[in-house]
N, C-alpha and C positions, 0 to 999 in steps of 0.2 A: 203033752200036746193034745188038744181036743180033736174030735173027728172033723170038725169044720176046718181046723188048722191043717189037718192032714190032707183034706180034700183040696185045699187051696195051696198046698205045698209049703205051709208055714209062712210067717211074716218075713218079708225081706228086710235087709239091714236099713235101707233107706226109709222103710215104714216105721222102724223102731225109733228113729231119731225124734220125730214129733211127739211120740208118746212119752219118751223120757223127759222131754222139755216140759210136758204138761205136768208130770209127777213132781218135777223139781219146783215148778211154780206152786203146786198145791202144798208141798212141804214148807216152802218159804212163807206162804200165806198163813199156814198153821202156826209156824214159829212166831210170826208177827202178831198173830192173834193172842197166843199165849203170853208174849211179852207185854202186849197192851193190857191183858187181864191182870197180870202180876203188878204192873205199874199202877193200875187202878185200885187193886186190892191193897197195895202198900200205902196208897194215899188215903184210903177209906178207913183201914184198920191199923192206923199207926199207933193207937193207944189201947190198953187192955179193956177199958170201958166200952170201946166201940164194938167189941165182940158180942155184946148183948143184942145187936141188931143183925147178927149173922143170919138168923133164920128168916128175917124179913127180906134181906137181899137175896137169899137162896130161892125163896118162893117167887120173888119178882123176876129173877133171871130164868127160872123154870117156865114161868108163864110166857116170857118173851121168846124163849127157845121153842116152845110149843107153837106159838103164833107163827114164827118163821118157818117151821116145818110144815105147817098147814098151807102157807102161801106158796112154798116150793112145790108141794104136792099138787096144788091147784094149777100152778103154771105148767108143770110137766104134763098134767092131764090134758090141759088145753093144747099144748104143743103136739101131743100124740094124736088128738082128734084132728088137728089141721093136717098132719102128715097123712092120716088115713084118708081124709077127703081128697087130698092131692093125688094120692095113688089111685083112687077111684076115677078121677078125671082123666088121668093118663091112660087107664085101661079103656075108657070110652073113646078117647081120641085115637088110640091105636086101632080100634075096631072100625071107626069111620074112615081112617086113612086106608085101610085095607079095601073097603067098599069103593072109594074114589079111585084107587089104583086099578081095581078091576074094571071100572067103567071106562077109564082112559085107555086101557088096553083094548077093550072092545071097540072104542071109537077109532083108534089107530088102525085096527084090522079092517074096519069098514071103509076108512079113507083110502087104504091101499087098494081095495077092491074097486072104488069109484074112479081112481086115476086112469084106468084103462078106458073108461067110458068118456072122460073128458078129451082124450086124444082124438077120438072120433069126431068131436065138434070143432076142431081146429080149421078144417076146410070150410065149414059153414061160416066161421068168423071172417075168413078172408073174403068170401063171397059177399058178406054183409058190408065190409069196408069198401070193396069195389063198387058195390051198388050205391053207397052213400056218396062216393066221389063222383060217380056218373050223374047222380041226381043233382048234385051241386053244380056240375058243369053244365048240364042241360038247363037248369033254372037260371044260370048266370050268362048263358050265351047271348041273349038279346042285349044285355048290358055291355058285355065285353065287345060286341060288334059296334056298339054306339059310343064307346069310350073315345076313340080318336076324333070322331066328328064333334063330340061334346067339348073335347079339349080345344079343337080349332075354333068352335063357336065362342067358347069362353075367352080365348085369346083375343078374338075380335072385339068382344064386349069390353075387355080390359083396355085395349088400345083406344077404343072410343069413349073411355071413362064412364061407361054405364056400369058403375061399380056394384050397385046392389044386385043387378041381374047376374053379373059375372060371379059375385059371391054366392048367389043361390045355386048356380050350376056347379061351382066348385064344391059346395057342401054336398051336392048329390054325388059327385065323383068320389069324394072322400068317404062317403057312407058306403058306396059300392065296394071300394077298396077294403074298407074295414070289414064289411060283411064277408067278402071272399076269404080274407085272411082268417077270420074267425071260423068259417065253415071248414077250411082246411085244418085249422088247429083242433076243432071239435072232432073231425074225422080221425085225425091222428091220435087224439086222446081216446076215442072209442076203440081204435085198433090196438091201444096199449103202447104206442110208440110216440116219440116227440115229432113236432112238425118238421118236415124235411126242409133243410136249408135251401136245397135247389128249388123247391116249390115256392118258398118265400122270396127268393131272389128273382124267380120268374115273374111273380106277381108284382114285385117292386119295379122291375124293369118295364113291365107292361104299363104300369101306372106312373112311369117316370115323368110324363108330361104334367101330372097333377102337382108334383113338387115344384116344377118350373112355373106353373100357374100361380102357386102360392107366393113364390118370390116376386113374380111380375105384379100380382095384385098388391102385395106389400109395398113394392117400389112406388106404385101409383098412389097408394094411400099416403105414404110418407111425403110424397111430392105435394099432394093436396094439403096435408097438415102443415108442411113447412111454408107453404104460400098462403096460409089461412088468413093472414092479415090483409093481403091484397084481395083475396077472394071475397072476404067479408064485405068489402066496400062495393064489390061488383055483383057477384053471384055466389051466395053462401051455400047453394044446394050441394055442390061436390063435398064441401066440408061436412055438411050434415050427414051425407051418405057415408063418408069415411067414419064419422063417429058412430053411426048405427052399426056398421060392419065391425068396428072395434068392440062394441058392446055385445054383438052376437058372438064373436069369438071368445070374449071373456066369459059369457054365460056358458058356452059350449065347453070351454076348458074346465069351468067349475063343475058342470054336470058330469063330465067324464071322470074327473078326479073323485067325485063323490061316489059314482057308480062302480068304478073299477079300482080306484086306489084306496077307497075307504073301507071296503070289505075284504078281509083276508081269504074268505072262502071262495071268492070269485077270482079265477085265474085268468080272466080275459085281459090281455095287455092293452095299453093305450095305443091309439093309432100313431103312425109315424109323424114326428114333428110336433107332438102334443106334450105339454101345454105350450101355446105360442106366446102368451103374456103380451098381447098386442096393446093393452092399456098402458103398461109400463113403457113399451116402445113409443107409444103416442107422446107421452110426456118427455121422453128422451129426445124425440125428434123436435119437440117444441123448444127444448133447451138448445139444441143444435141450431135451430132457426134463429133464436135470439142471439147466440154467439157469432153467427155468420157475419153480422154487421160490424163486429169488432175485428174480425180477422184481416180484413182488407186494409186496415189503418196501418200506415207505415210511419217510420221516424221522420222521413222527409216531408210527408204530407202535413205534419203537425208542428213544424218548427216555428219558433217566434210567435207572431200574432196568430198563426194558424191554429195553435193549440187552444186558445180561448174560443176561437170560432168552432173548432171541432167539439169542444165540450158543450158549447151552446147548441150545436146541431144534435149532439147526443141527447141533451135535455128535451128539445122539442120532439125528436124522433121517439124517445121513450114515452113521453106523455101522450103523443098521438097514438102510439101503439096501445098504450093502456086504455085510452078512451075507446079504441076499436074493440079491444077485448072485453071491456066492461059493458059497453052498450050493444055490441053485436054478437061477438063469439060466445059470451056467457050464456046467451039464450039458445045457442045451438048445441049445447052439451048438457048432460045431466047435472043436477045441482051438486052432487057429491064430487064432481071434478074440481070445483073451486078454481076455475081457470084463471081468474084474476090473481089469486094468491100464488098459483104456480108460475104465472108470468112474472110476478114480482120477485119471487125467489130466483128464477132463472136470470132475470135482468140484473139482480143484485150480485149474483155469483159472477156473471160475465163482466160486470163493471169492476168488481173487486180484482179479477184477474187482469183486466185491461189497464186499470190504474196502477196496478203493481208493475206492469210492463212499462207504462209511461214513466213511472217514478224512477225506474232503473236507467232511464236515458240521461244523457249529460245536459241537463236543463239549465237555463238561465234563470235569474231571479224573477223576471216577469212571468215566465212559464210556471215556475214553482208556485208563485202567488196565485196564478189562475187555477192550478190544481187544488191548492189548499182552500181557496175561497169556494170553489165548486163543491168540494167534499164536505167542508164544515158548515157552509151556510146555504148554498143553493140546493144541494141534494135533499136536505130535510126541510126546506122552506115550503110555504103554501103553494109556491109555483111548481113544486115537484112532488116528492113523496109525502110532504105534509099537506097535500091538497085535501080539502074537507071530504071529498068523496072517497078518498083512499085511506083516511084515518082509521075507519072501522076495519078495513081489510088489513092494514098494517099491524093493528093490535092482534089479529089472529095469526099472522105470519111472524115467526121469530127470525129476524135478520140480524146478523152480526154487524160489526162496524165495517164501513166501506173500505177503510184503510186501518190497519191495526195501530195500536198506540205506539209500538216501536217504529212502524212505518211513518207515522206522523212526525215523531221526533226526528227521524232521519231526514224527512223532507224539510222540516223547519231548520235543522242544522245545515242542510245544503243551501237553503234560502239565505241564512245568515252568512254563510261562507261566501256565497255569490255576491251578496250585497256588500260584504266587507271588501271583497276584491275591487268592486266598483268604487266604493267610498275611498279606498286607499289610492286608487288611480286618480280620482277627482281631487283628493287632497294634495297629492303630489303635483298635479297640474296647477292647482290654486297657489301652492307655495312657489312654484316656478314663476307664475305671473307676478306674485308679490315681490320676488327678488328682482324681476325685471322692472317693476314699478320703482323700486328703490334707486334705480339708475336714471330715472327720468329727470329732465332738466326743468322741472316745475314743481311747485308745492303739491303735497297730497290733497286729495279731495276733502271736503268737510261735510258734516251732517247738518241737520236742521238746527242744532244747537251751536254750531260753529266749531266743533271739535274735529281734529284731524282723524281721518280713517281711510282705509283702502277697501277694496272689494273682498279681501280674504274673509273677514268674519261673516259677511253677508252670505257668501257662497257656502261656507261651512255650516252656518246655522240653518240656512234653508234646507241644505241637503240632509242634515241629521234629523231635523224636525219632520221633513217630508217622509223620510224612511220610517220614523216612529209612527207617523200618522197612518201610513200604508200598512205597517205591520199590525197596528191596532185593529184594522179591518178584519184581520184573521183571528186575533185573540190577544189577551193581555200577556200571556206567556211569551208569545213571539215578539210583542212590543218590548218586553223587558230584555229579551235576548238581543234584539236589535239596538236598543239603547246602550246595553252593556258593550256590545261590539263597537258602537260609535264612540263611546267614552275611551275605549282602548285606542282606537285610531286617532282620536283627538289628542290623547296623551303622546302617542308617537309623533304626531304632527308638531306638537308644541316642543318636544325635545329637538326635532330637526329645526324648528323655527328658532329656538334658542341658539343652536349651533350656528345657524345662518347669521344671527345677530352678532355672535362672537366674531365670525369671519368678516362680517361687514365692518365691525369696529377695527379689526386688524388691518383691513385694506385701507381704511381711512387714515389710520395712524401712520401707515407707510408713506402716504403722500397727502398730507392734510390740505395742500393747496390745489389739489386736482379739481378741475371744474366739474368732473363727473359726480363728485361728492359735495356739490355746492349746497344741496338740501339734505345733507346727512342728518343734521339734528332734527329737521322736520319729520323725516321718515322714522327716526327713532321714537319721536313722540306719537306718531301715527301708530307705530307698533304697540306702544303701551295702550292706546285707546282700543286697538283691535283685541288685545288680550282681555281688557275689561269687558268688552262686549261678549267675547267668547266665554268669559267666566259666568256672566248672567245666563247665557244659553246653556252652559253646563249645569248650573244649579237648576234651571227649569227642567232639563232632561232628567236629572236625578230625582226631582220631585214627582215626575210622571211615573216612575217605577213603582209598581204596587208592592213589591217586596224586594229584599236584597237577594240578588240572584248571582251565585258564583258561577261564572261562565265557563265555557269550555276552552277559552283561549289561553288562560294562564291560571296558575294556582292562586295567585294574589289578585285581588280586585283592582280595577283601574283607579288611578288617582290623578285625573286631569287637573284638579284644582291645585295640587302641589306643583305640577308641571307649569301651570299658568303663573303661580307665584314665582317660580324660578325664572321663567322668561321675563316677567315684569321686573324682578329685581335686577336681572342682567341688563335689561334696557335702561332702567333708571341709573344703574351704575355707569353705563356708557354715556348717558346724558350728563351725569356729573363729571365724568372724565373729560367730556368735551368742554364743559364750563371751566374746569380746572386748566385745561389746555389753553383756552382763550385768556385766562387770567395769568397764565404762567409768565408771560413776558413782562408784566407789570408788577408782579409780587416782589421781585428783588428791590424795587425802589421804595417799598413801604418801610416805615420806622427807621429811616436814615436821616442824616442831618439835612440833606436837601428837602426831604419830605417835611422835616420839622420847620423849615423856613418857608417853603413855597406851598406845601400841602399836596403836591403831586406825589403819586399818581392816583389818589383816591377818586377824583372826578371821573377819570377814565375807567377805573374799576366799576364805578357806579353805572356808567353807560353800558358797559358789557353786561353787568348783572341785570340792568333794566331790560336790555334786549332779550336776554334769556328768559326773564320772568314773563315778558310779553308772550313769548312762544309757549312757555309752560301753561299759560292760561288757555291754550288750545288743546289741552289734553286732560283727560279725566284723572282723578286720583287713582292709585296711591302715589304716583310720581308727583308729590306735592312740592310747592314752592319752598316749604320749610327745609327741604334737602339743600337747596341752593343757599338759603340763609345759614344753615349749619356749616356748609362747606366754606362760605365766605368767612365766618367767624374763626373756624379752625385754621384756615390759611393765614388770617390776620394774626392770630395768637402764635402760630408757628413762626411767622416773620418776627414777632416780638422776641421769641425764644432764641433767635439767631444772635441776639446781643449786638446788633449793628449800631446801636445807639446807647452809650453809657453816659448817664447824667453826671455832670461835674459840679453842679450847684443846685441850690433850691430853685432858682429861676428856671433852669433847664427842666427840672422835674415838673415844675408847674406848666411849662410850655408843652412838654410831652403829654402830660395828663390832659391839658386843654385840647391838644390836637387829636388825641384819641377820642375825646368826647365829641368833638366836631365830626370826626369820621363816623362815630356811632350815630349821630344825628342824620348824616347823609344816608347811611344804610337804612335807618328807620324810615326816612321819607320814601325810599324806594319800596321797602317791605312793610309799609304802614298797614296794608290790608290783611296782613297775616296774623296780627296779634289778636284780632277779634274772632278768628276762625276756631271752631270747636276741635279741629284736628291738630292744633298746635301742641307740641309735646309739653310735658310737665316742666322741663328745664328749658327756658328760653335762652338760646345761645347769645342773643344780642345783649342780654342783661349782664353778660360777663365783661364786656368792654368797660362800662362805667365802674365796675368793681375793681378791675385792674388799674384803671385811672386813679381811683381813690387811693389804692394801695401805693401807687407811685407818688401821688401828690402829698401824702401824709408828711407833716412837718416834723413831728416828734418821733424819732426812731424808737423810742421806748414804748410807743403804742403799737408797734408792729406785731407784738405777740398777740394782742387782742384782735388786730386786723386779720392776722393769719388764721386765728381760731374761727372767726366768722367766715372767712373764705373757705376753709375746710368743711365747715358745716353746710355751706351751699353747694360746694363741689367736692364731694368726698373722694373723688378719684384723683385729685391733685397730689402730686408726689413731692418728695423733698427736692428732687432735681428742679422741678418747676419753680418752687419757692426760692431755691438758691439762685436761679437765674433772675427772678424778679428782684431779689436783694442786690444782685450784682448790677442790675440796670439802675437802681436807685443811686448807687455809688457812695452812700454815706453810712453804711451799716458796719458797725464794729464787729470784731470777731466774737466778743462775748454775746452781743445781741443776736448775731447769726446763730451761735450755738444754742442759745435759749429758744429761739424761734424753731429751729429744726428739731430740738429735743421735744418741744411741745407738740409739734406736728407728728412726730414719731409715736408719742405716747397716746395721742388722741385720735389716731387714725380710725374713723368710724366705718362700719360695713356699708356697702352700697345698698340703698333702700330699693324696695321692689318697684319696678317700672322706671327706674332712673336710667337715663341714657348717658353713658360716660362721654365726656368731651375732651378731657386732658389725656385720655388713653390714646387718642388718635394723634396727639402732638408729641413728637419725639424731641428730646433735648439734645442738642449737639454736644459732643464730648468737649471738655474744657481744654484749653491750650496751655501747655506748660510754659512758664517764663524762661526756663532754660531746660536743657536736656543733656543727657550723657552722649559722648561720641558714639556714632553708629558703627565705628570700626570694631572688628572682633578683637577679643582679648588675646594677648599673645599666649 
């Protein structure tokens, strides 16, 4: 062990661990280097002839090793020089630290010696503080003695509304209060202590009248501002004084904030109550003054027609106030106030809140219309906010909608609901009047064309068109909703109308001879004319709608036209039932042997038919006279199918055919005007009677096959039962010919063509009567 190691007591075990790790790393690096060298040499000298270049490789590696050694020596030398320079710097720093420590020690000793001298100056400091306080008190005594008198004088000036003079006195009092507080604060700061709370409270209490004066002056100022519109027309001087005071206060607030709040080094606090922000208060008072006119409006004062008058009064009042602001008050304030824009914003906000309150009331349709018309049309019209002198100002002021989109939708829905309730009530009353008219002992009224009608379609049409016209004054959307609602109500009315027709028919059938129902048929025809008029009105209303609008009343759109068709069909059916009822007593006499001999009761049938057709001419289509023609032919053929007359000879067949042709001629004379009408169906029922007559008149039974083929071609709905009855009526058809005819009809049954109206489908063939039958007793 070296002497150094002995001096240090040898290396400790914990110091030996890092050294051992370093030697292990060195050995590992050497082993890796040797392995890499061997690997390189084995790759270079893998053949004997490569040994010739051994000297070259040895020389090159020697040079490389020498170069590495030179670089290592240079690096170690540079490192040693840096270590030596660092050690020299450390020695110089240690010497300087010793000098500074010595100087600090001498300064501490000198400070300890001076502390005793400072204690002797404490008394002098106290005397200086007392002297400053006494000096402040002596200098402020004249002001302090005059504070109360100035407060009283200022109060008198405020009460007499000499606002500018009162504000000047008030500013003097505030400046005195601020100076005294600052002097006390400065004296306390000189003495090294904070301002005494008791002194501050004493000063605040002494100047308490100043705070009351501020409140009183502010109260007077805001009273002047709130009545500015009235003062501007009489004497705007108080308002001008109020604006000047507001601007003084605003300038004073700004100056104090810049002087005391802007610099962190200045600890002088703001005076009590500052900043006052009286300009913001000015505009707030203006808003309150505008909204005051709306607060007194109650629900009872604006009911019914009073709401439209109230809105009109608001319009005139606001426009008069805006004229006063624009022409008078705007010249009494600085330009940056933009008083007109401020009044516009305030009026708009107050109107928005007021109309929201009005919209929440339980309004009728007329009241809702007044609100919607005022909001959507009058408010932005040239008579109000769209006035040419206000357009420029309105462009600068961003005003929202007077009523939100949701609010407008709710109002429109309430309007439609209210109108719907009224329409429903009026339709119910109109229907009740219509039902009462049906019981009158006189014919229905007629229009200028001579058609029957009652007051029902006129009332309904005028009501719906008037509602649509009024709603269009608000907008197309409301017009569409109103029309949609009207169509729903018309559909409901027509459904009830159809039910009333059914009940009317039942009542008549229970007692057809009742004198109350003497004009039963007339009012049925009038009902058909009413439905046709309503149909035209419905189509006109649907054409007025700008777009299809799925309303709020039902998921499915209204379909009044379908309800009209159902009502018309029901009325036409009742009319035909009445015709059938009138013919019922005469139909059993048709196609019998007395009829074959005498021709009765065809003339009577023609009289009844003629009477009905005369009445049918008093009604508009679609209850056409062709329905009566169709019914007459169906009943005639149905009577033929009863087989009440079976021919026994050729002469009887000729007579039967001849009488049928004569009946056809009588029917044609009554219905002569129908064949030329464009509304006649494709199959003329009157053409059937001559065809059947020819079938019965045919002399050669062998030609019946051809005749039946032509009959089936014209009337494809004729069945085997109908042909079999016709063959029975002839009375001369053998079994073979019958079988051939029926087989041909079965094989050649053609489908019904498009647009063909079946006639034989409505004629049922009675069951054949057996010549004999089995006993009806039960089997043993």
